[in-house]
N, C-alpha and C positions, 0 to 999 in steps of 0.2 A: 591539510586537505591531502586526501587521499589520489590515488592516481584514478581516472574515470576512465574504464573499458570502453567507453564508445569511442574514445581518440585512438584506439587499435584495431584495425582490421582483421577479421576472423582469416585464417589460413586453413589451407585445404589439409588433410580433410575437415569439412565445418563440423562442428559440434552442433547438438541439439541446440534449438533455439531457447535462450535465456530470458525470462519474461521480464526480469529487471534491466535486463540492458537492452532488449527488444521486446517492448510491450507489444499485446495485440488486443486489438478491442476483443472484449468477452473471455479474456482469460479470467476463470473463475479462482477467487481469492488471491489475485495478482497482487505485487506489491505495492504498498502506497507509494507516490511520488514518482514511480515509474514512467520515464518518457519526458519527464519536466524538465525544461532547459535548466542549464547550470548546475549549481553545487547543489541542488535541492533534488534534482533528479539522478545524480551521481549512484549507480548502483554500489558502490560499494563506502559510500558517505551514510551518515548517520539519519539521514530521514527517509531511505528507501527501505521499507520493512515490510516483510511478508506476513500477513495477518494471521496464517496457518488456519486451524481450525478452531471450533470455539470449546474443544477439550484439553487443547495444549496449553499447559504452564510453564513459560519460562519467565520473563519480564511483567507479565501481568496476571490477575487472576482468572481461574476459568469460569468462562461466563456462561452459566445454565441458562435456561431457557429456550423458546421457540426455535425450530430450526425450519426453515422454509424449503418448499420443493422447488421455488422459484429462484433460480441461482444468482439473479441480478440483486433479489432482495435479499438473500444471504449473503451475497457477496459486499452489500451497502451496510448490513449488520456488522459483520465482522470487521468492517474497514472503521465504523462508528466505534465499535469497542477497542479497536487498538488505540484509535487516536483519543480516547478519555485516559487511557495509561500511558501514552507515548505522544503527548500533542505535537510534537514538531514531525509529526509523520504525513499531515495532511494539508495538503497546501490552503493558503487562506483563501482564495477563491472559491474555492469548493466545501468550505465548511457551511453547515447549516447556520443561519443567524439565531440567536436567543429571543424566542417569543415574547419571554417577560421582559427584556430590555427593549422592545419595540412598542409596547404596550404604555401609553402615558396618561 
């Protein structure tokens, strides 16, 4: 387990806000799991991952396709792509249910 920076107060001079430590509603392409309680939201842990942009390739392939002018839609699409390649990055309560699994 890594040190959790949320356990250490900032000292002056204050640094700019870090979206993985102190997420704010509306952060565009903010890290997955940022602000979640416990180890899931540990900014230095393996489950807080910044989705970056669709053209950045490091641990997952480049995601070609539509880029939305709606920031919330784009943010959702980027996080869904990140979750596909790094499954531990999406909290279980926010994952979309599999529509084929509900059909009987």
